[in-house]
N, C-alpha and C positions, 0 to 999 in steps of 0.2 A: 504493500500500500504506500502510495506516495506520501512523503512528508514535505508539505509546502514550506516555502520560506516564511520566516516570522512576519507577522503583520507589521506594517509601517508604524512609525511613532505616533502618527496622528489618526490611525484607524479608529473607527467607531463600531461598536457591536450591532448597531442598527443602522442600515445603510440608506439614509435619505439622500440619494444621489441621482444622477441623470441617466443611469444605465437603462437601455431599452432591450427588448428581446430580439431586435433586428427587424421587427415588423413595423416599427414606427420610429421616426426621427427622435433621437434623445432630446428630452425637454430641457430647456434652459432653466436652471434653478432661479427662483425668485429671490428677492432680498430677504424675505422672511425665511425661506428655506436655508439660504446660506447662513443666516443669523442663527438658526437652530443648530447647524453643524458647528459653527464657531463657538457658540455658548456651551454646547455639549463637550467639545474638546477642552475648553477652559475649565469646565466643572470636573471633567474626568481627571485632569491634572491636579486640581485642588483636592479632590476626594482621595486620590491615591496617596498624595503626600500626607494628608490629614490622618489617614488610616495607617500610614507607614508601610504601604505596599508598593512595590514596583509597578509603574503604570501598565507595563505589558501584562503583568500577572493580574492586575486589577481588571484589565480588559476582558478577561474570561469569566468574570463574576456576574452574578445576577444584579449586584449593586451597580455595575457599569451599565447594564441595559436600562435599569431604572433611572440612572442619572441622565442617559440620553433621552429617554421618553419624557422625563420630567422637564428637560430643557425644551422639548417640543411643546409641552403643555404651557409653559411659561410664555414662550414667544407667541403661540397661537392665541392665548388669552389676551396678550397685549395688542394683538391684531384684531381683537373682537371676533374671533372665530370660535364659537361656543357650541356648535352643533354636535361635536363629538370630542372625546378626550381619552387619554390613557389613564385608567382608574387606578392610580398608584398614590399611596400616602407619601408625604415628603420624607418620612423616615426610611423609605425603602432604599434610598441612596446610601444609607449608612448600615442598615440591618439586613444582612444577607438572608437570614431566615424569613424575614418579612417580605423581602423582594421575591424570594423563591416561591412563597405562597401564592403569588399572582403569576409570575413569569414561568414557573415550572409547572408541569402537569402530567397526568397519566392518561390523557385522552388517546383513543385509537386514531392515529393520523394517517389518512389515506389520501395521498396527493394524486389526483387523476391527470396531471399534466407535467410530464418530465421530458427532457430532450438531451441529446448529445450528438456530436458529429463523429463519424468513424474516421480515425486518422489515417487509415490505410484503404479506405473504401474505393469502389470503382468510379465514384463521382469525380475523382482526381484525374481520371483518364481524359476528361474533357477540359481540363485546366492546363494552360500553357506551362511548359517546363520552367519558365522564368517567373511565373506568377507565384505569389505568396498569399493565398486566400486566408482571410481572417487574421493576418499577421499584425495588423494595427490594433487589434483588440487586446484588452488587458490580459487575455489568456496567455499571451506570448511570454509572460514573466514567470509562469509556474515552473517548478523545478523539473517536471517531466520534460520540459523543453530542452534539457541538457542531454537527452538521449540522442543516439546517432541519427543522422539524416537531416537534410536541408529543411524539412517541414516537421521536425520533431515537436515544435510548439503546438501542433494540432493534437498531440497527446493530452494537452491540458483541457481539451474539450471532449476527450474520449471516455471509455468505460471505466477505467480505474479511478479517474478523478470524480466521475459521476457517482460511483459507489461511495467514495469517501465523503463527498460534499453532502449527498442526500441522506445516506443511511447511517453514517458514523458521526458526522458533525451536526446532525439535526435530530429532532424527535420523530421524524417520519418513520412510520411502520411499513407502509405499502406505497407503491407508486404504479401508475400506468405510464408506460413509455410511448410517447406519441411521435408524430412525424410532421414534416414540413411539406408544402406543396411543391411538386417537381415533376419534370418529365420522367418517364419510367426508367430511361437509361441513365439518368443523372441524379439519382437520389443521394443526398448527403448521408442518409442512413437507410439501408435496406432492411427488409424484414429479417433476412438471414443474419445481418450484423446485429440487429436488435436482439434476436434470439441468442446470439453469442453472449451478449451482456447478461441475459437472463441466466445463461449457464455459468457465468462468472459468479453471480450471486448464489446460484445453486451450489457451487463449489464451497461457498461459505455457509452451507446448510441453510441458506435463506430462501429456500424454494417456494415460499409463500409470499415473497415480498414484491415481485414484479409481474405485472400483466402487460400485454401488448395490444396496441391498436393495429388495425390494418388500414393503410392509406388507400383511399379510393377517390379519384376524381372522375366521375362518370362521363364528363365531357371530353375525356381523353381516351383515345382508342386503346383497347386492351384492359382497361381498369375493371370494367364490369365482369369480363371473363375471368380476370384474376382473382375475383372474390372467392371462388370455389377453393382455390389452393390456400388462400389466407385463412379460411374457416376450417378446412379439413386437415391441412398439414401443420399450420402454425397456431391453430387454436386461439385465434384472436378473441379478445373479450368485447371489442367494439370496433366500429368503423370510424375513421377520421377523414373528414372532407372539408374543402375550402370552397364555398360557393362563389367567392369572388375571384377565384383563380381559373385560368384556362390556358391550354397550350398556345392559344392565339391571343392571349391577353384579356379575354372577355369571360366573365363567369356565367353562372346559371342560377336558376331558382329551383328549390326542391320540388315544386309542383310543375316544372317544365317536364317534357317527355323524358329527358335523361335523368332528372331527379327522381321522377316517379319510378322509372325502371330500377334505379338504385335502391329505393326503399323497398320495392316489391322483392328484389333479389335478397336483400338483407332479411326480410321476413321468411322467405323460402329457405334460407340457410340456417335459420334459427338463431342468428346473432342480431338481436333487436335493439341494440344500443347504437345510435347514430350520433356521433360527436361532430358538431358543425362550428367551424370558425366563423364568428360573427362579430362585427365591430372591427377595430384596429384596421382601417382600410389600407389596401396596398396602393391605391392611387385612384384618381378620378375616373379612369376608364371603366372600372367595375365597382365604383363606389356604391351604386344602388344595390349591388349584390351583397354588400357587407351589412345592409340593414336587415332587420328581422321580420319584414312584412310577410314572408312565406312561412315562418315558423308556426304561427297560429293556424294557418290553413292546413298544413300537413298534419299537425298534431291532432286537429279535429278529425281529419279524414282517416288517420291511422292511430286509433287509441291504444293499440297493442304494441306500439313502437315507442321507445324512449328517445326523445330528442334532447340531447345534452348540448347546451349552447356555450361553447368555449369563449371565454372573456365576457360572457353575459351580454354581448352586444356593445360593450364599452368602447368608446372612441376617445382617445386622449385629447383630441381637439374640441371635444364637447364638454362643457361644464355640467356636472351632474347636479340637478336641482330637484325639488319636489316634483312628482309626476303631475303633468297637466294634460288631461284627456283631450285628444284631438288637436293637440298643439303642433303635431308633425315633427317632433324632435327626434334626433338621432340618439345614439348612445343606448343606455338601458331602457329609456322610454320607448324606443322602437320595439323592443321585446315585449314590454308591458302592454303597449297599445295593440300589438298583434294578438296577444292572448285575449284581451278584452274584446276586440272586434270579432273574434271567432268563438267566444264563449268557452274558452279553455280555462278551467278553474285552477286555483293554486293547488299545489301538492298533487298534481295529476301526472301527465306524461311529458312535461317540459321541465328541464333542469337548467340551472344557471351555474356556470363554473367560474372560478375567481382567478385563474392564472393570469399574471401580469396586471390584472385589474386591481386586486387588493394592493399589490405592491406599489402601483402608481398612486392610488388615492390615500394610502395610509399616512402620507405627509400632508394631506388636505383634509382636516377634520370634518368640515361640513360636507364636502363631496363624499367622503367616506360614510358619513352618517346617512346621507340621502341614498347613496347607492345600496348599502347593505339594508337600510330600512325599506326601500322599495322592493328589493328582491324578496325579502322575507314576507312582505305584505302581499305581493302579487304573484310571485312564482311559488312561494310557500316556504315555511320554516323547515320542512322536510326535504326540500328540493334545491337548496343552495349547497353547492359542492366545493370542496377545497381543491385548489390547484395553485401552483406557484410558478410554472414555466421555468423551473430550474433545469438545467445547469447554467442558463444565461445569467442568473442573479447569484451565482455561487451557492453556498449553503442556504436553504430556506429557513434556517432557524430564526433569523431576525423577523421574518414575516410571521412565523408562528407565534413568537413572543409578543409582537406588537398586537396581533389579533386577540391573544389571550387577555391583554390589558385594555383593549379598546372598548369604549362604551358610548352609546348614543345618549346625548344629554336629555334630561327630563324636559327641558324646554322643547326640543324637537319631538320627543315622544308625544307630548301633549298637543303641540301645534299641528303635527302631521300624522298622528296616529301610529307612529312607529313603535315596534316592540322593543323593550329593553333587551340587551344581549345577555340573556341568562346563561348560566353554565350549561343548562340542558341544550339550549339553542347552539351554543358554541361547540359542544361535543358533537351535535348532529352535523354541523358544517364541517368540522375538522375531519370527519370520517364516517360516522355512522350513517349519514344520509346516502352516501355513495354505495354502501353495502347492498342496498336494495337493487338498483339497476345492474350492478356488477356481480350480484349473487355471491357475495362474500360472507362467510360465516366467521364472525370475529373470534369466537371462542376457539374454533378450529385453527385459525391463523395464529392466535396467541400461543397455542401449544408448541408451535415451531419457533416463533419469533422471540419468545421470552428467553430462550437459552441457546440460540444458534450462535455461530461465530460472529455475526454482525453485532448481536447484542453484547457479546463479550468484548468486542473491539470498542464498543461505546463506553465501556467502563474503564478502559485503559487510559490512565491519566496522560500518558505520552501522546496518544492520539488526540485527546481533548485539547492539550496545549499546543497542538500543531494546526488548529483551526486558523484560517488565514484572513477571513473577513473581506475577501476579494469578490468582485463580480466579473463576469466574462463577456457580457454583451457590450455593444458599442456605447460609448459615453459621450461622444462628440459627433457632429455632423460628418466630419472627415472619416471617422471610424465607421459610421453608419453607411456612407457611400461606398467605402471599401467592402463592407460586408455585403451590401446589395449587389456589388459588381460580380461577386463570385457566388451569389445565391443561385443554385441550379434551378432554373425554371423560367 
């Protein structure tokens, strides 16, 4: 298992930064967000000195996480942003036991969106010998980059780092490994390579920890025919599709002929989880296909199919506000409106997934409150599903801890009818909700995961103190454009 370089002197345990998953241009941090980071760094230094602990060692403590989130609370309150907050007492920055009571947990955490890039995959056959895809991303600094080969830095986005970041450096119990849209001959991660990662985890006795998607873009020749092999040979747990993607740059709707053929074949094969990328547009040419207008229509037509909306329809360019019926808004409102228009009730066959979405809004307390509040109200408290889009954001542990602490304010609860984020609701979102569509038996999984080699590695202090607090996705527009240049598709 790779031992990353030590974190930098100014690293923070909660990453309020500009990293994107490569599907949207990295946002420029506001003055408020930069101030949060600066105040958190200043307070981290003060706290470590006051407690007589080396700053780097303090970084690994629950008090350091509390210090960072409390800095966010302070700056957000000064900015009159009171819709949501991190529910931490001021003493949590000093009292590790008190901080851990909020930031640590025993939830079953089932992350239904994970990614990595195969560093030796056939996708590199289409890349010029002189090209260095993803080389301007922060991944290039990982110690696995020291391995032989001109493109050894790609190992930092590969399976070994994936296992460490997701399963050892976070509280994640299970994950679904997903895919990106691409031409069939140029996939950055093929189903064979994904299955090889599943075998790596199996070798650590973690054979209950990783499920696989099967990538299907029905508007691409060969994908519908390929579904049989994905279901029968690779035993995929769900299909992953991108309605805004197409080999000629134009997407499709799920109730177009190709979309309906896809749904019908999924039903026939008995894999009735269809995971659809919605929101986070790829560009204006297929922007309309990133909206959720078709979701309610197909959900009503096919009540025996689970439609799992990846990113929940969230668009980073759209500010999340309280839902306004018939306002024609994009973002999460597009999903809500489609469900209402087609009489699809909450907690039925439409699910909302939080990959990249929670990570983006967790530094915007009012957007976070509106987004989570709306999803619970209209999609249902049993149908909001945890996802992080890691490995692009490094270890998802900070996303987990921030969500554990987050609360919708009483003011927003009263004004908009949002539910408080109770421990029961959070447990559901973290993993229990996804067990229904993915047919996971938690007790059976725990029989394996509580004592496998992954669990043992988590208790190894040396592994814990090698967590790196890095992200891998592009942080600047230059990095983003480099990433897009070599995105296969």
